[in-house]
N, C-alpha and C positions, 0 to 999 in steps of 0.2 A: 474403441476402448483402448488400443494400443498407442493411438496417436495422443490420447490424453495422458497416458503414462509417460510418453516420451518428452512431453512438455516439461517435465521435471528436469530434464538434461539441460533445457535452456537456462537454468539457473547458473550454469557454469560460466556463462558469458558476464553477466553483472558482477559475479563473486570475482572472478579474475580481474575485471576492471577495478573493483574497490581494493582488491590486494595490490595491484599495481600502484594506485595513487597512494596507499599507505606506505608502500616501500619508498616512493620519492620523498613522502613527507618525512620518514625516518632518516633518509639520506640528509635532506635539508637540515634536520635537526642537529645532525653531528656537527655541522659547519657553523651553527649558530652559538654566540658566546653568551647571550643574554638568558638568564636562567627562567624569566618570565615567559620568553617565546618558546623555550625548550619544553617547559610545562604544558603550554597550550599545544605544541605539536604532539606531545604524548597523549593529550586528551583527543585530539582530532584522529590520531592513529587507532586509539582504543575504540572510538566511535565507528570508525571504518571496519575494524574488525568484528564489531558488535553487529553491524550491517551485513557483513559477510555471513556471519553465523545465522542471522535470520534468513537471508535469502537462501542459504544452503539448506537450512532445515525445512523451509518451504518446498524447495526442489525435492528433497528426500521424501517429504510427505506426500507429494504429487506422484513421485515414482512408486511408492509403496500402495497407495490407494486408487490412484487413477483419477482421483478427483482434485482439480484445483481448488484451493481454499477460498479464493475470491469468487469463483463461480458458485460454490455452495452458498456463500453469503448472499449473493445476488439472487439466486433462486428463492432463498427464504424471504427476502424483502420482496420479490415480486408476487409471491403467494400471499404475503400479508397485505399487499396493495390490493390484489385481487378480491381477497375476502372482504376487505373494507369497502371496496366498490360495490360488491354484490349486496352487501348488508345496507348500503347507503349511509350517507353521513347524517348522523342525528343533529337535531337543532341545537346550536350553541356549540358544538364541538370545533368547527372552524369559522374563523372570521371571514366575512366576505372580502374579496379582493377589489382592486380599483375598478375593475370591468363590471362587477355586480353592483356597485354603488351608483354607476352612471345611469342616467334615464336612458329609455329605450331609444329615444330619437338619436342619441349621440353615438351609440354603438355602431 
């Protein structure tokens, strides 16, 4: 449980890398004279900051709850797949793949 909570601290590494890249983007923008490239640079920097906000918020969520968000989604998907496997696939729900279409001698 403690280790899962501490996984939220790992969000510091990608956040730091993204902020470093955005700093260099902003430094390069100051040297560019074309307005179009400056606008593009500001958009790139804003997207990098948005990425930092997303990574940081997921790290804080993991620290607070002890449950990584992606792991929760994977568990939900696995449970869904297990339930559908137990119930069996109803006729017509899934199309047969290329292996099911082949005659038995060719398999």
